[in-house]
C-alpha positions, 0 to 999 in steps of 0.5 A: 500499500505504502509503496504505491503512495510514496512510489519507492520501496526504499522511501517507504522503508526509510519513512517508516523506520523513522516514524516508528523511531522518532528518537533514533539517530542513525548513520546511513550504512547502519540504516542500509543494513537494518532496511536491507536496501542498496546503499546508493538508493538510501543516501538518494532518499536521505537527501530528498527527505532532508530537503523536504524537511522530514529529516535533519542530519548531524555530523559526529564521529566522522559519520552523518547521522540522520533523525526525524525533524520533529518540528516539521509541519507535516509530521503528525499527518505522515506518522498517522498515515504510517501507523494506520497503514502498518496497522492494516498490514499487520491485520492482513498478516494476522489473518494469514497466520491465523491459518498456520497449522498448529498456531494457537497464540501469537503475541508481540512485546519487547521492542515492538511494544517498547517494554523490557521483557525478554523476547519480542515475539511469543508463539505457542503451538506446534508449528513449522518454525519457517513458515511462521518466521516467513510471515513475521518478517513484514512485521519486523521490517525497520526494527533495529537489530534482530527480533527475539522469538520464543517458541512454546508448546501449548502444554509448556505455556499452560504450565508457566501460567499455572506456576506464574512463571516470571518470563510469561508474567513479564510479557502479560503484565507489560504492554503487548499486542495479542495477534492470535489468541485461540486459547482464551476460552480454555484459559478462562474456564481453567481447563489446565487439568486437560493437559499432562504436566507430569514431566515438569513436576518430577 
């Protein structure tokens, strides 16, 4: 969608990155690595976005760093457009992922919601990891560094809930985005006895 609006995939990725990282300063080569696009095209688009006022640059440590110009008059409108389009993309991804065999629960947390948890994506169920990660690549676009993924079986997740495991508690007590949840009814009805936790208690 955004590629059609901005007529350039590289420009779209750069604008999306900076709208999601308003306080981030980043130099050209690092941005190229994060976005996975060619250096020359990144430089060209950074120059264009600086000329129109969306970005501003600063030279330090022999490198040129770019960041959002927060006083740019169209910033709020552009941010809203990016967030709405990103939400739509995530909904489309979620719709596709809901059909992945065995996937029971998908929660976004950590760097994706700006909270200090030990993972960024929690996946529960008996799934093909390669198949799931393929869908998550779209959500991970523009995130600095590698996302941390945690895969749990349904039994392991329910056990951790039962014993108030700190790892799960931190995820659920901080801000998170529940993309898919096919287990809410089972948890609400406290049907934990339906699962075999014997091997955890030995």
